[in-house]
N, C-alpha and C positions, 0 to 999 in steps of 0.2 A: 226270584233267580234264573237270566236268558237258557237257554240251552245246551247252546258253545259253552257258558262257567261251569252247567251238569255236571257236562263229558271233563270237561279237564279237571275237572272234581275227581269224578268216578276213575281215569286216569291217575290219577294223584294217588288217592288212597288204594288202586290194586296196585302200587309199585311201590305205597310204602308195606302194603300187608306182604306182600310178596318178597322184601326182603327179612322181613321181623316174622316170617310163618315159622322158622326153624326156634324163636325163642323163648325161655320160661319166663314168668313171671320174675319181674324184678323189680327194686326198684332204686330211685337215684341214692339215698341218705343208705347205702346199702349195710354200712355201722351197727343202723339202729335197727335191723334185721336178721343177728346174726347167725343165728339157726339157718336160712334159707341161703346162708353163702358158702357155712363150709362145718362142716356137723362137731368137726373140735372147737368151737367157741361156743361148743355145751359147759356153762359153768364158767368160764372163765369173763368174772365180772367181779367188781366189786362188793360185796353182800354174801348172803349165802341162799338167796329165793330171789328170782325175777320171773315176773310176767309180763308180759308187750304185747302190746297191738300196735299193726301198722296201717294204712288204709294206704290205696293213690287212686284217685279218679281221673281219667283223659278223657279227650275230645267228645264231653258233657255237652257242647253244642251244635254237634253235630249227629245226626242219626246210626251213631255207631260209636258209641260211649266202652269203652273199656277199663273197666272195675276192678281195683285188688285187694283182698283182707286177708289177711294172716292173726294169726293168736298162738302164742306160743308160752310155755313155762318150762322152765329149767332150774337146777342147784345144784350143789358141792353136796360128797357124802366124801365126810371125814372116813379115812380109815384106820382101826384104833393103834395097829401093832405099827401101823407106818406114819411115817411125821414129813417123807419125804416123797408119798405119793397119796395123790387123792382123784376120788371121780366126779363124772358131769351128769347127770339124767336130765335128761326132757322128753317134752313132744310139743308138736305143734300142728297149727289145721289150716292149710290153704286154701282159699275158692279165688277165681280168678272166670269171669264174665267177658264176654268181647261181640258186637259186632249184633246185626239185626237177625240171628237166628239165634240169638243168646250163647254160642258157644262156649260152653264152659266147663272148668277145670274144677273137682274139689280132692283134696289130697292132705291123709290125718297119717303122721310120722312121729315115729320114737327117735329118740339121739341120745348116743354115752359117748361120753369121752375119758376117756384117765388120761393125769399130767404129769410130767415125773418132773420134781424139780430136782436140779441138778443144781445152782446157789440160790439164796433167797433172788436174787437180780434173774436170771434166768429160767425159763418154763419152755418143756417141749410140752404136745399134746396131739395123743391123737384121736380120730372121730370118727364115729360110722353112726347111719342112719340107715332105719328099715321104714317101710310105712305104703300105704296104696292110693294110688291114685286113678280117680276115676273121671273120663270126659267123654260128655256129649254136649246135640246141640238139638233147635229144633226146627227140623225138615220146613213145616206146615207154614213157619215166617217167609219162608223164600220162594223167591219167582223165577218161574224158567220160562225157558223162549218156547218151548208148545203153549204153553197157557194163553199167551199172543195169535191171535188167529186177524187175517188184514192190518193188523197194526193196531189192533185193540184187546186189549188185556181181558180175559175173563178168568176168575179166580176158582171155575167149574170146572174149567180143563184139566185132564190128565198133564200131571206134570212130564211120565215118561221118565222118573229115576225111583230103584227098588224105594223099598215102603221098610224093609226089614234091617233098616240101620244102626238103630239100638243105638248102645255109647257104648265104651272103651275103657275096659281097667286095665290095668298094669303095677306092679310089687317097681314099688319104686327104693333104689339102695345109691348110698352115696360115699366117702369115705376123707380124709378129708386130715394134715397137721399142718400144724400154728405153734411159730415159736413166738414167746412175747420175753420180752425184755422190761425189766420196771427199773427203774434207779430211784423212783418214789412216784409216790402217787399222784403227781402232775407232772412225772416226767417219765416216759415210758411207752411201748412199739411193741405192736405186734405183727408176724410178718407170716401169713400162710397162703395154704391152697386145698380146694374143695372139690373132688371130682360125682359131677350125680350120674344117671340114669347106665349106673355100668354094665347093665344087659344088656341095655338098648332094644326097650322094650317095645313094638309092632303099636303102628302110631299111622293107623288110616281105618278109617271106616266100617270099609268093604271094599270088596275084591284082594282079600287077603292072602290070594294064592303067590302074588307077588309082594307081599309087604312094606310097607314103607318102615324104618328103622325110628325109634327117635333118637338124633345122634346126643352124647358124651358131652355135656356143658362143665368147662373147666370154668371156675374164679380165683383167679390169683391177685391179692389185695394185702397193702402194707397202711395199714392203720397207725398212730403219734401224734403226743402231745409233748410239750418243751413246757417249762415256767419260763417267762419272760421276767415276769417282774413278780411282787408279793400278792399284786390282783390284776395280772392277768399272765393267762399263757396264748401258745396259738397252738390248731389242733390240724394234721393235715392228713386227707384219706386217698388214697387210689388203688383202683379196683379196673382189670383187663377181665373180659368175659370171651370166652370164645365156642361160639359151639354151633357144630356142622358149618356155614355159609359165613354163619353171623359173628359179628366181633364189635367191641363193645369196651370203650374205655370209660371211667370216672374219676374225676381228680375235684376235691375241693380242701377249702379251707375255712376255719371257725377261728375266730378272737374269742376265748373264753373270759370275759367281765368275773370278777370275784364281790358281787353285789353287796353282800352280810357274811363275814364269815368266824361269828359269833358260833357256840356250839350247839346244836339244836333247831337253829336259826341260819343255816348256812342258805344262800342262795345265789345263783351264775346262771351269768344270761351271755349264751352262744348266739355269735353275730359273723355271717360268711355266708360266700357262694360258691355252687361246682359249675363245670359242664361236664356235660353226655360228648363223646366222638360222634351221637348221632344226629349233631346238630342242636341242642341243646342248653341253654344256662338258668341256672335255677337259684335264686338267693332264698336263704335260710335263717330262718330262727328256732331259738331253744332256752328253755327256761328249766333251773334242776334247781331244786329246793327240799333243804332240809337229807338231804343225799340218800333220799330214797323216792322221789317224785322226778319224772323226767316226759317234758312236753318239748315235741321238735313239729315245725312244720315250715315245705317247703313250697315253691308253686315252681312246674317245667314252664321256661319261656321258649317255644321249639321255633328254631331261624329252619326247618326242611323244606325239600320243595312241598311237599304238604301245605303245609304251613303257604307257603308263598302262594300255591294258587286256591287256598283257601279262604285267605287270609282270618286263621286259625288261629289258638293255643294250644299250649297243653293241660298242665291242671293239678290242682292242689297233692299234696302227699301229708300227711300228717301219722305222726309216730307214738305211743306213750309205753313206756316205762316203769314200773313198782317195783322197788328195791327192798326184800327180808333180809337185817342182818339179826339172826340169834343171838340172845344170850349166851356165851362161852360159858360152860361147867368150869370152878376153880382149880379144876386140877390143874396139871402143866400141860399146854395146848403150845406143841412146835409146828402147828402148822402154818407153809407162809403164807401170809395176806395176798391176797392180789388187788391191786389196785385198781 
């Protein structure tokens, strides 16, 4: 690579990072990582218990890869004396790492929700998340101007930078609201909003006398599906995220093809694509079987200025969900099903 290309690469990447610096971890297939989007989506799924795994791997072919991982669990909790209410309880762990210095964020969170069944077709849910996040990086992996003398780099030279940077920790908070309309197991819709970092915690490693605050992240979304024929559904998704100076819109669609509808052997193939207004197209495919296992894969094809200067692409994103449906007792149970 020529010096000119290296310079263009550095300028493009610096611009890219300055735009995205206020951005939380995110997924193109946001609906497959619902606990990260809105605490009111805790327990809102078909089944009783859910285990979910998500990972995203970006820019692996350049020396500043960006890796994101989420592991979550949530379940419904039915109330014996109320058939118009149920609870959702869960928790999730996030890990995010990027850059030469391995800037990383780890967070562990607990989520809870309460759902009011207005009618079998209309449900409203409020949710809350509380957790702890810890952020840090390795300053020894960075190169500083003071380590160059007469244009020659010497790692033994003093950096002139603070040595007590340490790590940054803060309490995570989130509130959310979700409305669900469900005509049937194949025709339904969720509309909601989630707000994160409600306490706007300090988000810098030193110089805290004039601390920079982590902006509130708002996520507004709509997720829906509709039956087209006996063997075909359409699924649509849209989300707008806003955090500080960063705003992004994500929208996409799936065609859901029913390959096998025999009880216990159900198989569905989902094929589609989506677009992020940060200029990324992502084709996606998913397979669901036995109404229990779900695997989805997408790949970002990046058309941003960063890609134009480096001739690089984005990266893969993978999601896995495992659903458990408990055997219900023989006594009458009037809790409304969540499709």
